[in-house]
PyMOL commands that place a pseudoatom at each C-alpha (Angstrom):
pseudoatom trace, name=CA, resn=MET, resi=1, chain=A, elem=C, hetatm=0, pos=[0.062, 0.118, -0.001]
pseudoatom trace, name=CA, resn=GLU, resi=2, chain=A, elem=C, hetatm=0, pos=[1.218, 3.459, -0.582]
pseudoatom trace, name=CA, resn=LEU, resi=3, chain=A, elem=C, hetatm=0, pos=[1.665, 6.272, 2.224]
pseudoatom trace, name=CA, resn=GLU, resi=4, chain=A, elem=C, hetatm=0, pos=[-1.132, 8.587, 1.733]
pseudoatom trace, name=CA, resn=HIS, resi=5, chain=A, elem=C, hetatm=0, pos=[-1.590, 12.141, 3.249]
pseudoatom trace, name=CA, resn=LYS, resi=6, chain=A, elem=C, hetatm=0, pos=[-4.216, 13.813, 4.411]
pseudoatom trace, name=CA, resn=PHE, resi=7, chain=A, elem=C, hetatm=0, pos=[-4.059, 17.703, 5.610]
pseudoatom trace, name=CA, resn=CYS, resi=8, chain=A, elem=C, hetatm=0, pos=[-5.253, 19.560, 8.007]
pseudoatom trace, name=CA, resn=ARG, resi=9, chain=A, elem=C, hetatm=0, pos=[-4.969, 23.331, 9.713]
pseudoatom trace, name=CA, resn=LEU, resi=10, chain=A, elem=C, hetatm=0, pos=[-3.700, 23.639, 13.002]
pseudoatom trace, name=CA, resn=SER, resi=11, chain=A, elem=C, hetatm=0, pos=[-6.653, 24.761, 14.810]
pseudoatom trace, name=CA, resn=ARG, resi=12, chain=A, elem=C, hetatm=0, pos=[-6.159, 27.659, 17.207]
pseudoatom trace, name=CA, resn=GLU, resi=13, chain=A, elem=C, hetatm=0, pos=[-5.610, 24.782, 19.380]
pseudoatom trace, name=CA, resn=ALA, resi=14, chain=A, elem=C, hetatm=0, pos=[-1.777, 25.116, 19.464]
pseudoatom trace, name=CA, resn=THR, resi=15, chain=A, elem=C, hetatm=0, pos=[1.080, 26.293, 21.067]
pseudoatom trace, name=CA, resn=LEU, resi=16, chain=A, elem=C, hetatm=0, pos=[4.921, 26.782, 21.180]
pseudoatom trace, name=CA, resn=ALA, resi=17, chain=A, elem=C, hetatm=0, pos=[7.373, 25.802, 24.504]
pseudoatom trace, name=CA, resn=GLU, resi=18, chain=A, elem=C, hetatm=0, pos=[10.669, 24.463, 25.616]
pseudoatom trace, name=CA, resn=GLY, resi=19, chain=A, elem=C, hetatm=0, pos=[11.547, 24.251, 21.861]
pseudoatom trace, name=CA, resn=THR, resi=20, chain=A, elem=C, hetatm=0, pos=[8.095, 25.103, 20.863]
pseudoatom trace, name=CA, resn=ARG, resi=21, chain=A, elem=C, hetatm=0, pos=[5.086, 23.386, 22.122]
pseudoatom trace, name=CA, resn=ILE, resi=22, chain=A, elem=C, hetatm=0, pos=[2.372, 22.912, 19.474]
pseudoatom trace, name=CA, resn=ALA, resi=23, chain=A, elem=C, hetatm=0, pos=[-1.252, 21.434, 19.925]
pseudoatom trace, name=CA, resn=GLY, resi=24, chain=A, elem=C, hetatm=0, pos=[-4.130, 20.896, 17.925]
pseudoatom trace, name=CA, resn=TYR, resi=25, chain=A, elem=C, hetatm=0, pos=[-6.241, 18.122, 15.897]
pseudoatom trace, name=CA, resn=ALA, resi=26, chain=A, elem=C, hetatm=0, pos=[-4.802, 16.512, 13.020]
pseudoatom trace, name=CA, resn=SER, resi=27, chain=A, elem=C, hetatm=0, pos=[-7.716, 14.449, 12.312]
pseudoatom trace, name=CA, resn=LEU, resi=28, chain=A, elem=C, hetatm=0, pos=[-11.226, 15.280, 12.850]
pseudoatom trace, name=CA, resn=PHE, resi=29, chain=A, elem=C, hetatm=0, pos=[-13.894, 12.450, 12.927]
pseudoatom trace, name=CA, resn=GLY, resi=30, chain=A, elem=C, hetatm=0, pos=[-16.845, 12.631, 10.737]
pseudoatom trace, name=CA, resn=ALA, resi=31, chain=A, elem=C, hetatm=0, pos=[-15.559, 15.299, 8.918]
pseudoatom trace, name=CA, resn=CYS, resi=32, chain=A, elem=C, hetatm=0, pos=[-15.300, 15.345, 4.918]
pseudoatom trace, name=CA, resn=ASP, resi=33, chain=A, elem=C, hetatm=0, pos=[-11.855, 16.772, 3.588]
pseudoatom trace, name=CA, resn=GLN, resi=34, chain=A, elem=C, hetatm=0, pos=[-11.053, 18.081, 0.258]
pseudoatom trace, name=CA, resn=GLY, resi=35, chain=A, elem=C, hetatm=0, pos=[-10.290, 14.418, -1.281]
pseudoatom trace, name=CA, resn=GLY, resi=36, chain=A, elem=C, hetatm=0, pos=[-13.500, 13.365, -0.524]
pseudoatom trace, name=CA, resn=ASP, resi=37, chain=A, elem=C, hetatm=0, pos=[-12.249, 10.967, 2.961]
pseudoatom trace, name=CA, resn=VAL, resi=38, chain=A, elem=C, hetatm=0, pos=[-13.867, 10.831, 6.147]
pseudoatom trace, name=CA, resn=VAL, resi=39, chain=A, elem=C, hetatm=0, pos=[-11.956, 9.429, 8.997]
pseudoatom trace, name=CA, resn=ALA, resi=40, chain=A, elem=C, hetatm=0, pos=[-14.268, 7.073, 11.134]
pseudoatom trace, name=CA, resn=THR, resi=41, chain=A, elem=C, hetatm=0, pos=[-13.939, 7.351, 15.035]
pseudoatom trace, name=CA, resn=GLY, resi=42, chain=A, elem=C, hetatm=0, pos=[-11.766, 4.888, 16.413]
pseudoatom trace, name=CA, resn=ALA, resi=43, chain=A, elem=C, hetatm=0, pos=[-9.546, 4.472, 12.924]
pseudoatom trace, name=CA, resn=TYR, resi=44, chain=A, elem=C, hetatm=0, pos=[-6.341, 5.384, 14.773]
pseudoatom trace, name=CA, resn=ALA, resi=45, chain=A, elem=C, hetatm=0, pos=[-6.839, 2.965, 17.721]
pseudoatom trace, name=CA, resn=ALA, resi=46, chain=A, elem=C, hetatm=0, pos=[-5.280, -0.252, 16.477]
pseudoatom trace, name=CA, resn=SER, resi=47, chain=A, elem=C, hetatm=0, pos=[-2.230, 1.824, 15.157]
pseudoatom trace, name=CA, resn=LEU, resi=48, chain=A, elem=C, hetatm=0, pos=[-1.953, 3.841, 18.262]
pseudoatom trace, name=CA, resn=LYS, resi=49, chain=A, elem=C, hetatm=0, pos=[-1.815, 0.690, 20.700]
pseudoatom trace, name=CA, resn=ARG, resi=50, chain=A, elem=C, hetatm=0, pos=[0.458, -0.919, 18.372]
pseudoatom trace, name=CA, resn=LEU, resi=51, chain=A, elem=C, hetatm=0, pos=[3.115, 1.759, 18.233]
pseudoatom trace, name=CA, resn=ALA, resi=52, chain=A, elem=C, hetatm=0, pos=[2.905, 2.095, 22.012]
pseudoatom trace, name=CA, resn=ALA, resi=53, chain=A, elem=C, hetatm=0, pos=[3.398, -1.574, 22.172]
pseudoatom trace, name=CA, resn=GLU, resi=54, chain=A, elem=C, hetatm=0, pos=[6.315, -1.567, 19.638]
pseudoatom trace, name=CA, resn=GLY, resi=55, chain=A, elem=C, hetatm=0, pos=[7.747, 1.840, 22.380]
pseudoatom trace, name=CA, resn=SER, resi=56, chain=A, elem=C, hetatm=0, pos=[7.641, 3.782, 18.880]
pseudoatom trace, name=CA, resn=ALA, resi=57, chain=A, elem=C, hetatm=0, pos=[6.166, 7.324, 18.351]
pseudoatom trace, name=CA, resn=VAL, resi=58, chain=A, elem=C, hetatm=0, pos=[4.660, 9.198, 15.729]
pseudoatom trace, name=CA, resn=LYS, resi=59, chain=A, elem=C, hetatm=0, pos=[6.990, 11.305, 13.917]
pseudoatom trace, name=CA, resn=MET, resi=60, chain=A, elem=C, hetatm=0, pos=[7.108, 15.082, 13.405]
pseudoatom trace, name=CA, resn=LEU, resi=61, chain=A, elem=C, hetatm=0, pos=[7.647, 15.951, 10.085]
pseudoatom trace, name=CA, resn=TRP, resi=62, chain=A, elem=C, hetatm=0, pos=[7.985, 19.377, 8.412]
pseudoatom trace, name=CA, resn=GLN, resi=63, chain=A, elem=C, hetatm=0, pos=[5.222, 19.379, 4.978]
pseudoatom trace, name=CA, resn=HIS, resi=64, chain=A, elem=C, hetatm=0, pos=[5.567, 15.401, 5.119]
pseudoatom trace, name=CA, resn=ASP, resi=65, chain=A, elem=C, hetatm=0, pos=[9.413, 15.447, 4.158]
pseudoatom trace, name=CA, resn=PRO, resi=66, chain=A, elem=C, hetatm=0, pos=[10.744, 12.260, 5.787]
pseudoatom trace, name=CA, resn=ALA, resi=67, chain=A, elem=C, hetatm=0, pos=[14.377, 14.241, 5.890]
pseudoatom trace, name=CA, resn=GLN, resi=68, chain=A, elem=C, hetatm=0, pos=[13.314, 16.985, 7.923]
pseudoatom trace, name=CA, resn=PRO, resi=69, chain=A, elem=C, hetatm=0, pos=[11.825, 15.971, 11.309]
pseudoatom trace, name=CA, resn=ILE, resi=70, chain=A, elem=C, hetatm=0, pos=[11.167, 18.816, 13.550]
pseudoatom trace, name=CA, resn=GLY, resi=71, chain=A, elem=C, hetatm=0, pos=[10.208, 18.154, 17.035]
pseudoatom trace, name=CA, resn=VAL, resi=72, chain=A, elem=C, hetatm=0, pos=[8.305, 15.455, 18.711]
pseudoatom trace, name=CA, resn=TRP, resi=73, chain=A, elem=C, hetatm=0, pos=[5.196, 14.621, 19.588]
pseudoatom trace, name=CA, resn=ASP, resi=74, chain=A, elem=C, hetatm=0, pos=[4.374, 14.158, 23.309]
pseudoatom trace, name=CA, resn=GLU, resi=75, chain=A, elem=C, hetatm=0, pos=[0.857, 13.205, 23.169]
pseudoatom trace, name=CA, resn=VAL, resi=76, chain=A, elem=C, hetatm=0, pos=[-1.062, 11.319, 20.039]
pseudoatom trace, name=CA, resn=ARG, resi=77, chain=A, elem=C, hetatm=0, pos=[-4.249, 10.267, 21.181]
pseudoatom trace, name=CA, resn=GLU, resi=78, chain=A, elem=C, hetatm=0, pos=[-8.241, 9.880, 19.692]
pseudoatom trace, name=CA, resn=ASP, resi=79, chain=A, elem=C, hetatm=0, pos=[-10.864, 11.907, 21.679]
pseudoatom trace, name=CA, resn=GLY, resi=80, chain=A, elem=C, hetatm=0, pos=[-14.645, 12.032, 20.887]
pseudoatom trace, name=CA, resn=ARG, resi=81, chain=A, elem=C, hetatm=0, pos=[-13.609, 15.033, 18.075]
pseudoatom trace, name=CA, resn=GLY, resi=82, chain=A, elem=C, hetatm=0, pos=[-10.456, 13.413, 16.080]
pseudoatom trace, name=CA, resn=LEU, resi=83, chain=A, elem=C, hetatm=0, pos=[-6.783, 12.799, 16.693]
pseudoatom trace, name=CA, resn=PHE, resi=84, chain=A, elem=C, hetatm=0, pos=[-5.179, 14.997, 18.924]
pseudoatom trace, name=CA, resn=VAL, resi=85, chain=A, elem=C, hetatm=0, pos=[-1.438, 16.044, 19.160]
pseudoatom trace, name=CA, resn=ALA, resi=86, chain=A, elem=C, hetatm=0, pos=[0.649, 17.648, 21.090]
pseudoatom trace, name=CA, resn=GLY, resi=87, chain=A, elem=C, hetatm=0, pos=[4.131, 18.126, 20.953]
pseudoatom trace, name=CA, resn=ARG, resi=88, chain=A, elem=C, hetatm=0, pos=[7.498, 20.163, 20.719]
pseudoatom trace, name=CA, resn=ILE, resi=89, chain=A, elem=C, hetatm=0, pos=[9.202, 21.588, 17.517]
pseudoatom trace, name=CA, resn=LEU, resi=90, chain=A, elem=C, hetatm=0, pos=[12.886, 21.660, 18.106]
pseudoatom trace, name=CA, resn=ASP, resi=91, chain=A, elem=C, hetatm=0, pos=[14.828, 24.856, 17.949]
pseudoatom trace, name=CA, resn=THR, resi=92, chain=A, elem=C, hetatm=0, pos=[18.101, 22.785, 18.210]
pseudoatom trace, name=CA, resn=VAL, resi=93, chain=A, elem=C, hetatm=0, pos=[17.075, 21.764, 14.712]
pseudoatom trace, name=CA, resn=GLU, resi=94, chain=A, elem=C, hetatm=0, pos=[17.488, 24.178, 11.849]
pseudoatom trace, name=CA, resn=LYS, resi=95, chain=A, elem=C, hetatm=0, pos=[14.258, 23.676, 10.223]
pseudoatom trace, name=CA, resn=GLY, resi=96, chain=A, elem=C, hetatm=0, pos=[12.342, 23.421, 13.071]
pseudoatom trace, name=CA, resn=ARG, resi=97, chain=A, elem=C, hetatm=0, pos=[14.045, 27.148, 14.315]
pseudoatom trace, name=CA, resn=GLU, resi=98, chain=A, elem=C, hetatm=0, pos=[11.885, 28.182, 10.740]
pseudoatom trace, name=CA, resn=ALA, resi=99, chain=A, elem=C, hetatm=0, pos=[9.193, 26.122, 11.546]
pseudoatom trace, name=CA, resn=ALA, resi=100, chain=A, elem=C, hetatm=0, pos=[8.802, 27.744, 15.086]
pseudoatom trace, name=CA, resn=ALA, resi=101, chain=A, elem=C, hetatm=0, pos=[8.949, 31.037, 13.516]
pseudoatom trace, name=CA, resn=LEU, resi=102, chain=A, elem=C, hetatm=0, pos=[6.381, 30.511, 10.869]
pseudoatom trace, name=CA, resn=VAL, resi=103, chain=A, elem=C, hetatm=0, pos=[3.915, 29.048, 13.011]
pseudoatom trace, name=CA, resn=ALA, resi=104, chain=A, elem=C, hetatm=0, pos=[4.605, 32.264, 15.780]
pseudoatom trace, name=CA, resn=ALA, resi=105, chain=A, elem=C, hetatm=0, pos=[3.844, 34.709, 13.050]
pseudoatom trace, name=CA, resn=GLY, resi=106, chain=A, elem=C, hetatm=0, pos=[0.777, 32.921, 11.738]
pseudoatom trace, name=CA, resn=ALA, resi=107, chain=A, elem=C, hetatm=0, pos=[1.855, 31.960, 8.095]
pseudoatom trace, name=CA, resn=ILE, resi=108, chain=A, elem=C, hetatm=0, pos=[1.849, 28.224, 8.710]
pseudoatom trace, name=CA, resn=ASP, resi=109, chain=A, elem=C, hetatm=0, pos=[-0.991, 26.664, 10.698]
pseudoatom trace, name=CA, resn=GLY, resi=110, chain=A, elem=C, hetatm=0, pos=[-1.894, 23.433, 8.898]
pseudoatom trace, name=CA, resn=LEU, resi=111, chain=A, elem=C, hetatm=0, pos=[-1.545, 20.087, 10.308]
pseudoatom trace, name=CA, resn=SER, resi=112, chain=A, elem=C, hetatm=0, pos=[-1.640, 16.659, 8.091]
pseudoatom trace, name=CA, resn=ILE, resi=113, chain=A, elem=C, hetatm=0, pos=[-1.660, 13.252, 8.650]
pseudoatom trace, name=CA, resn=GLY, resi=114, chain=A, elem=C, hetatm=0, pos=[0.831, 10.594, 6.767]
pseudoatom trace, name=CA, resn=TYR, resi=115, chain=A, elem=C, hetatm=0, pos=[-0.708, 7.481, 6.821]
pseudoatom trace, name=CA, resn=ARG, resi=116, chain=A, elem=C, hetatm=0, pos=[-1.906, 3.872, 5.316]
pseudoatom trace, name=CA, resn=THR, resi=117, chain=A, elem=C, hetatm=0, pos=[-5.202, 2.442, 4.760]
pseudoatom trace, name=CA, resn=ILE, resi=118, chain=A, elem=C, hetatm=0, pos=[-5.709, -0.263, 6.314]
pseudoatom trace, name=CA, resn=ARG, resi=119, chain=A, elem=C, hetatm=0, pos=[-9.553, -0.517, 6.193]
pseudoatom trace, name=CA, resn=ALA, resi=120, chain=A, elem=C, hetatm=0, pos=[-11.955, 1.787, 4.017]
pseudoatom trace, name=CA, resn=THR, resi=121, chain=A, elem=C, hetatm=0, pos=[-15.427, 1.590, 2.749]
pseudoatom trace, name=CA, resn=LYS, resi=122, chain=A, elem=C, hetatm=0, pos=[-17.658, 3.815, 0.756]
pseudoatom trace, name=CA, resn=ASN, resi=123, chain=A, elem=C, hetatm=0, pos=[-20.634, 5.736, 2.376]
pseudoatom trace, name=CA, resn=ASP, resi=124, chain=A, elem=C, hetatm=0, pos=[-24.191, 6.212, 1.109]
pseudoatom trace, name=CA, resn=LYS, resi=125, chain=A, elem=C, hetatm=0, pos=[-22.796, 9.758, -0.123]
pseudoatom trace, name=CA, resn=GLY, resi=126, chain=A, elem=C, hetatm=0, pos=[-20.123, 8.084, -2.077]
pseudoatom trace, name=CA, resn=GLN, resi=127, chain=A, elem=C, hetatm=0, pos=[-16.881, 9.266, 0.073]
pseudoatom trace, name=CA, resn=ARG, resi=128, chain=A, elem=C, hetatm=0, pos=[-14.491, 6.990, 1.409]
pseudoatom trace, name=CA, resn=LEU, resi=129, chain=A, elem=C, hetatm=0, pos=[-15.185, 5.978, 4.897]
pseudoatom trace, name=CA, resn=LEU, resi=130, chain=A, elem=C, hetatm=0, pos=[-11.411, 5.497, 6.452]
pseudoatom trace, name=CA, resn=THR, resi=131, chain=A, elem=C, hetatm=0, pos=[-12.316, 3.054, 9.388]
pseudoatom trace, name=CA, resn=GLU, resi=132, chain=A, elem=C, hetatm=0, pos=[-8.493, 1.529, 10.097]
pseudoatom trace, name=CA, resn=LEU, resi=133, chain=A, elem=C, hetatm=0, pos=[-5.430, 3.818, 9.298]
pseudoatom trace, name=CA, resn=ASP, resi=134, chain=A, elem=C, hetatm=0, pos=[-1.896, 2.939, 10.022]
pseudoatom trace, name=CA, resn=LEU, resi=135, chain=A, elem=C, hetatm=0, pos=[-0.451, 6.331, 11.246]
pseudoatom trace, name=CA, resn=TRP, resi=136, chain=A, elem=C, hetatm=0, pos=[3.383, 7.445, 10.599]
pseudoatom trace, name=CA, resn=GLU, resi=137, chain=A, elem=C, hetatm=0, pos=[3.136, 10.808, 11.209]
pseudoatom trace, name=CA, resn=VAL, resi=138, chain=A, elem=C, hetatm=0, pos=[1.605, 14.411, 11.339]
pseudoatom trace, name=CA, resn=SER, resi=139, chain=A, elem=C, hetatm=0, pos=[3.191, 17.291, 9.740]
pseudoatom trace, name=CA, resn=LEU, resi=140, chain=A, elem=C, hetatm=0, pos=[3.408, 20.749, 9.967]
pseudoatom trace, name=CA, resn=VAL, resi=141, chain=A, elem=C, hetatm=0, pos=[1.995, 21.732, 6.373]
pseudoatom trace, name=CA, resn=THR, resi=142, chain=A, elem=C, hetatm=0, pos=[0.803, 25.083, 4.405]
pseudoatom trace, name=CA, resn=PHE, resi=143, chain=A, elem=C, hetatm=0, pos=[-2.250, 24.037, 2.905]
pseudoatom trace, name=CA, resn=PRO, resi=144, chain=A, elem=C, hetatm=0, pos=[-3.911, 21.167, 5.088]
pseudoatom trace, name=CA, resn=MET, resi=145, chain=A, elem=C, hetatm=0, pos=[-6.824, 18.791, 3.089]
pseudoatom trace, name=CA, resn=LEU, resi=146, chain=A, elem=C, hetatm=0, pos=[-9.103, 19.193, 6.194]
pseudoatom trace, name=CA, resn=SER, resi=147, chain=A, elem=C, hetatm=0, pos=[-9.451, 22.916, 6.244]
pseudoatom trace, name=CA, resn=SER, resi=148, chain=A, elem=C, hetatm=0, pos=[-10.461, 22.574, 10.645]
pseudoatom trace, name=CA, resn=ALA, resi=149, chain=A, elem=C, hetatm=0, pos=[-7.382, 20.553, 11.265]
pseudoatom trace, name=CA, resn=ARG, resi=150, chain=A, elem=C, hetatm=0, pos=[-5.284, 23.310, 12.648]
pseudoatom trace, name=CA, resn=VAL, resi=151, chain=A, elem=C, hetatm=0, pos=[-2.921, 24.848, 14.934]
pseudoatom trace, name=CA, resn=ALA, resi=152, chain=A, elem=C, hetatm=0, pos=[-4.803, 26.226, 17.976]
pseudoatom trace, name=CA, resn=ALA, resi=153, chain=A, elem=C, hetatm=0, pos=[-2.696, 27.925, 20.406]
pseudoatom trace, name=CA, resn=LYS, resi=154, chain=A, elem=C, hetatm=0, pos=[0.975, 28.632, 20.935]
pseudoatom trace, name=CA, resn=GLY, resi=155, chain=A, elem=C, hetatm=0, pos=[3.080, 30.589, 23.835]
pseudoatom trace, name=CA, resn=ASP, resi=156, chain=A, elem=C, hetatm=0, pos=[6.729, 29.783, 25.449]
pseudoatom trace, name=CA, resn=SER, resi=157, chain=A, elem=C, hetatm=0, pos=[6.023, 27.195, 27.967]
pseudoatom trace, name=CA, resn=PRO, resi=158, chain=A, elem=C, hetatm=0, pos=[2.065, 26.807, 28.142]
pseudoatom trace, name=CA, resn=ASP, resi=159, chain=A, elem=C, hetatm=0, pos=[0.471, 24.048, 30.890]
pseudoatom trace, name=CA, resn=ASP, resi=160, chain=A, elem=C, hetatm=0, pos=[-1.177, 21.486, 28.710]
pseudoatom trace, name=CA, resn=GLY, resi=161, chain=A, elem=C, hetatm=0, pos=[-4.445, 20.965, 30.197]
pseudoatom trace, name=CA, resn=ALA, resi=162, chain=A, elem=C, hetatm=0, pos=[-4.588, 24.987, 29.873]
pseudoatom trace, name=CA, resn=LEU, resi=163, chain=A, elem=C, hetatm=0, pos=[-4.166, 24.393, 26.138]
pseudoatom trace, name=CA, resn=LEU, resi=164, chain=A, elem=C, hetatm=0, pos=[-6.403, 21.879, 25.571]
pseudoatom trace, name=CA, resn=GLN, resi=165, chain=A, elem=C, hetatm=0, pos=[-8.980, 24.015, 27.025]
pseudoatom trace, name=CA, resn=MET, resi=166, chain=A, elem=C, hetatm=0, pos=[-8.274, 27.150, 25.306]
pseudoatom trace, name=CA, resn=ALA, resi=167, chain=A, elem=C, hetatm=0, pos=[-7.970, 24.898, 22.078]
pseudoatom trace, name=CA, resn=GLN, resi=168, chain=A, elem=C, hetatm=0, pos=[-11.376, 23.939, 22.541]
pseudoatom trace, name=CA, resn=ARG, resi=169, chain=A, elem=C, hetatm=0, pos=[-12.702, 27.212, 23.667]
pseudoatom trace, name=CA, resn=ILE, resi=170, chain=A, elem=C, hetatm=0, pos=[-11.376, 28.617, 20.253]
pseudoatom trace, name=CA, resn=GLU, resi=171, chain=A, elem=C, hetatm=0, pos=[-12.410, 25.366, 18.057]
pseudoatom trace, name=CA, resn=ALA, resi=172, chain=A, elem=C, hetatm=0, pos=[-16.135, 26.035, 19.656]
pseudoatom trace, name=CA, resn=ALA, resi=173, chain=A, elem=C, hetatm=0, pos=[-16.159, 30.040, 19.157]
pseudoatom trace, name=CA, resn=ARG, resi=174, chain=A, elem=C, hetatm=0, pos=[-15.134, 28.894, 15.584]
pseudoatom trace, name=CA, resn=ARG, resi=175, chain=A, elem=C, hetatm=0, pos=[-17.662, 26.199, 14.654]
pseudoatom trace, name=CA, resn=ASP, resi=176, chain=A, elem=C, hetatm=0, pos=[-20.565, 28.862, 16.133]
pseudoatom trace, name=CA, resn=LEU, resi=177, chain=A, elem=C, hetatm=0, pos=[-19.171, 31.516, 14.081]
pseudoatom trace, name=CA, resn=ALA, resi=178, chain=A, elem=C, hetatm=0, pos=[-19.282, 28.991, 10.891]
pseudoatom trace, name=CA, resn=GLY, resi=179, chain=A, elem=C, hetatm=0, pos=[-22.955, 28.086, 11.961]
pseudoatom trace, name=CA, resn=LEU, resi=180, chain=A, elem=C, hetatm=0, pos=[-21.478, 24.673, 12.345]
for i in range(1, 180): cmd.bond("trace and resi %d" % i, "trace and resi %d" % (i + 1))
show_as sticks, trace
zoom trace
């Protein structure tokens, strides 16, 4: 199987610290992306369980380039909304410094997943429903496939709980304004 990518904006739920901390939703369950794909709730569960058992981790890349890791994801988990990620862009890496500056300036705010499809079906709307995915990486990107996958907040040393709360409030306000 070929490695696929799905792009999302870094919701205003991302942050920068210790290096630069960011957080946001890399994927939202039930949302149709620009490619006509919808990720089902629980699609990442088996992959995340396998990675944990292997002592491995989802990689943080710049624009899906495997030659440009820019940091580490400290937290990658499914919740009722989607795939939440929180991590650190490393300022000890040249591309990491560039990425952190671009995120801080608001020039880059997209998140995108790199994965292999394990199981998918077509739903009644003709969309591909992704029910099981093998997650490889989450990248910071310029143009996400899923426009609502974004970095949500940024700061020097945010408290992770406060960051998640801020991200949820910002996303709720965005959805209200958009009439979603």
